[in-house]
C-alpha positions as CSV (number, residue, x, y, z in Angstrom):
1,M,9.5,-11.1,-62.1
2,L,10.6,-13.2,-59.1
3,T,10.9,-16.9,-59.8
4,H,11.2,-17.7,-56.2
5,T,9.7,-16.2,-53.0
6,T,12.0,-13.8,-51.3
7,N,12.0,-14.5,-47.5
8,I,13.2,-11.5,-45.5
9,V,15.2,-12.8,-42.6
10,L,14.9,-10.3,-39.8
11,P,16.8,-10.3,-36.5
12,W,15.5,-12.4,-33.7
13,P,15.5,-11.3,-30.0
14,K,18.7,-12.4,-28.4
15,A,16.9,-14.6,-25.9
16,V,15.6,-16.8,-28.6
17,R,18.5,-16.9,-31.0
18,N,19.7,-20.5,-31.7
19,L,23.2,-21.7,-32.2
20,V,23.1,-21.1,-35.9
21,D,22.4,-17.4,-35.3
22,V,25.3,-17.1,-32.9
23,I,27.7,-18.8,-35.3
24,F,26.4,-16.5,-38.1
25,N,27.2,-13.4,-36.0
26,I,30.7,-14.6,-35.2
27,F,31.5,-15.3,-38.8
28,Y,29.9,-12.1,-39.9
29,D,32.2,-10.1,-37.6
30,Q,35.2,-11.9,-38.9
31,V,34.3,-11.2,-42.5
32,S,33.1,-7.7,-42.0
33,T,32.6,-5.3,-44.9
34,S,36.1,-3.8,-44.4
35,T,37.5,-6.9,-46.1
36,Y,35.7,-5.9,-49.3
37,H,37.7,-2.7,-49.9
38,K,41.4,-3.3,-50.2
39,K,44.2,-1.0,-51.1
40,E,45.8,-1.4,-54.5
41,E,49.0,-2.7,-52.9
42,E,47.1,-5.5,-51.2
43,I,45.3,-6.5,-54.4
44,L,48.5,-6.6,-56.4
45,T,50.4,-8.6,-53.7
46,E,47.6,-11.1,-53.7
47,Y,47.7,-11.2,-57.5
48,N,51.3,-12.4,-57.2
49,I,50.1,-15.4,-55.1
50,I,47.4,-16.1,-57.7
51,K,50.0,-16.1,-60.5
52,K,51.9,-18.8,-58.6
53,C,48.7,-20.7,-58.2
54,Q,48.1,-20.5,-62.0
55,N,51.5,-22.2,-62.5
56,N,51.0,-24.7,-59.7
57,P,47.6,-25.6,-58.1
58,E,49.4,-26.5,-54.9
59,H,49.5,-22.8,-54.1
60,F,45.7,-22.6,-54.0
61,A,45.4,-23.7,-50.4
62,P,46.2,-20.3,-48.8
63,L,43.5,-18.6,-51.0
64,Y,41.0,-21.3,-50.0
65,R,41.7,-20.9,-46.3
66,K,41.6,-17.1,-46.6
67,Y,38.3,-16.8,-48.4
68,Y,36.3,-19.9,-47.5
69,D,34.4,-18.3,-44.5
70,Q,33.6,-15.2,-46.6
71,V,32.2,-17.1,-49.5
72,F,30.3,-19.4,-47.2
73,M,28.6,-16.5,-45.4
74,F,27.9,-14.8,-48.6
75,T,26.1,-17.9,-49.8
76,Y,24.4,-18.7,-46.5
77,K,22.8,-15.3,-46.3
78,R,21.1,-16.1,-49.6
79,V,20.0,-19.7,-49.1
80,D,19.6,-19.8,-45.2
81,H,20.5,-23.5,-45.2
82,L,23.8,-24.8,-43.8
83,E,24.2,-27.9,-45.9
84,A,23.2,-26.1,-49.1
85,A,25.6,-23.2,-48.4
86,A,28.4,-25.6,-47.7
87,D,27.7,-27.5,-50.9
88,I,27.5,-24.3,-53.0
89,T,30.7,-23.0,-51.5
90,S,32.5,-26.2,-52.3
91,R,31.4,-25.8,-56.0
92,V,32.5,-22.2,-56.0
93,F,36.1,-23.1,-55.0
94,L,36.1,-26.1,-57.3
95,K,35.2,-23.9,-60.3
96,C,37.7,-21.3,-59.1
97,L,40.5,-23.8,-59.0
98,K,39.5,-25.2,-62.4
99,N,39.4,-21.8,-64.1
100,I,42.0,-19.8,-62.2
101,G,44.3,-20.0,-65.2
102,R,41.9,-17.6,-66.9
103,Y,41.7,-15.2,-64.1
104,K,42.8,-11.6,-64.9
105,Y,43.2,-8.7,-62.6
106,Q,40.5,-6.1,-63.4
107,G,41.0,-3.6,-60.6
108,V,38.8,-5.4,-58.0
109,P,39.9,-7.8,-55.3
110,F,40.2,-11.5,-56.1
111,S,37.4,-12.1,-53.7
112,A,35.1,-10.3,-56.2
113,W,35.8,-13.0,-58.7
114,L,34.8,-15.7,-56.1
115,Y,31.6,-13.8,-55.3
116,K,30.8,-13.6,-59.0
117,I,31.1,-17.4,-59.2
118,A,29.1,-17.7,-56.0
119,I,26.2,-15.5,-57.4
120,N,26.1,-17.8,-60.5
121,E,26.1,-20.9,-58.3
122,V,23.3,-19.5,-56.0
123,N,21.2,-18.7,-59.1
124,M,21.7,-22.1,-60.5
125,F,20.8,-23.7,-57.1
126,F,17.4,-21.9,-57.0
127,R,16.7,-22.9,-60.6
128,Q,17.2,-26.5,-59.6
129,Q,15.6,-26.3,-56.2
130,S,12.3,-24.6,-57.0
131,K,10.8,-25.3,-53.5
132,M,13.7,-23.5,-51.8
133,E,13.1,-19.8,-50.9
134,R,15.7,-17.1,-51.7
135,T,16.5,-15.2,-48.5
136,V,17.7,-11.7,-47.7
137,S,19.5,-11.4,-44.4
138,L,19.8,-8.1,-42.7
139,D,20.0,-6.5,-39.3
140,H,18.7,-3.2,-37.8
141,H,21.8,-1.3,-39.0
142,D,21.1,-2.4,-42.6
143,M,17.5,-1.3,-42.3
144,R,18.5,2.1,-40.9
145,Q,21.0,2.6,-43.7
146,L,18.5,1.9,-46.3
147,F,15.9,4.1,-44.7
148,D,18.4,6.9,-44.6
149,E,19.0,6.5,-48.3
150,I,15.3,6.8,-49.2
151,D,14.8,9.6,-46.7
152,Y,12.2,7.7,-44.8
153,Q,11.5,9.6,-41.6
154,E,8.0,8.5,-40.7
155,V,7.5,6.2,-37.6
156,Q,3.9,5.1,-38.1
157,I,4.9,1.7,-39.5
158,D,7.0,-0.9,-37.8
159,P,10.4,-0.8,-39.6
160,E,10.5,-4.6,-39.9
161,V,7.1,-4.5,-41.6
162,L,8.1,-1.7,-43.9
163,I,11.4,-3.3,-45.0
164,T,9.5,-6.5,-45.8
165,V,7.0,-4.6,-47.9
166,L,9.7,-2.7,-49.7
167,L,11.8,-5.7,-50.6
168,E,8.8,-7.7,-51.7
169,Q,8.2,-5.0,-54.4
170,L,11.5,-5.7,-56.0
171,D,12.4,-8.4,-58.4
172,E,15.5,-10.6,-58.0
173,K,17.9,-8.4,-59.9
174,E,16.8,-5.3,-58.0
175,I,17.2,-7.0,-54.7
176,Q,20.8,-7.9,-55.6
177,F,21.7,-4.2,-56.1
178,I,20.2,-3.3,-52.7
179,E,21.7,-6.3,-51.0
180,L,25.2,-5.7,-52.4
181,R,25.2,-1.9,-51.8
182,F,23.5,-1.5,-48.5
183,F,23.6,-4.9,-46.7
184,E,27.1,-5.8,-47.7
185,N,28.6,-2.3,-48.3
186,R,30.0,-3.0,-51.8
187,S,31.4,-0.2,-54.0
188,F,29.7,0.5,-57.2
189,K,32.8,-0.7,-59.1
190,E,32.5,-4.1,-57.4
191,I,28.7,-4.2,-57.9
192,G,29.2,-3.5,-61.6
193,Y,31.8,-6.3,-61.8
194,L,29.7,-8.8,-60.0
195,L,26.6,-8.1,-62.1
196,G,28.3,-7.5,-65.4
197,L,27.8,-3.8,-65.6
198,S,30.0,-0.7,-65.8
199,E,30.6,1.2,-62.5
200,T,28.4,4.1,-63.8
201,N,25.5,1.8,-64.8
202,A,25.7,0.1,-61.4
203,K,25.3,3.4,-59.7
204,I,22.5,4.6,-62.0
205,K,20.5,1.4,-61.5
206,T,21.0,1.5,-57.8
207,Y,19.7,5.0,-57.5
208,R,16.7,4.2,-59.7
209,I,15.8,1.4,-57.3
210,L,16.2,3.7,-54.3
211,K,13.8,6.2,-56.1
212,K,11.3,3.3,-56.5
213,L,11.6,2.3,-52.9
214,K,11.2,5.9,-51.7
215,K,7.9,6.2,-53.7
216,I,6.7,2.9,-52.3
217,S,7.5,3.9,-48.8
218,K,5.4,7.1,-49.1
219,Q,2.5,5.1,-50.5
220,V,2.6,2.5,-47.8
221,N,2.8,5.2,-45.1
222,Y,-0.1,7.1,-46.7
223,N,-2.3,4.0,-46.9
224,D,-1.5,2.9,-43.4
């Protein structure tokens, strides 16, 4: 059951995008989904930097500079508020620095550890700010990808209307799976890590949600 309203943030026409939208698009291009999937060599090289940081916090600055924009956009897409996103991001890095001595490599990028902290901080934010709405940010490519997964081929319903209807039928936990997998292109291994599941369970739960969405989409189309 959702404790907060889920606000689906759909793309605006280019002519009416404000400065925040432009900034968002620039940052999103810079931290594209390709950064989520790193080669083993890259991960291990970064781990050597982390080990230096564990011995001396002064080595944390490069990690902060490398990942700040990514964590900020990850947060902003969920809270849709610049000041709140900046505040949450600051807390993420503060907790990261405070606890980096306990960090252990588990086969996923260091960024996944930061995102896991960010998810906890975002959840805490909404528990404390009951009047704020949880947002889901996506573009037309995201919608098309999700529609392809649920085999939705009908055109009677406006896609933006349909995506809103579909996501409103999911609870907060279900939305996280769809968000991470289809709007942020995460691997099942990383999704499992972020949500405290095995890779297999993350995959099973994701496809159960897709099955649910497929059923809902047929019902919506039939009732239209």
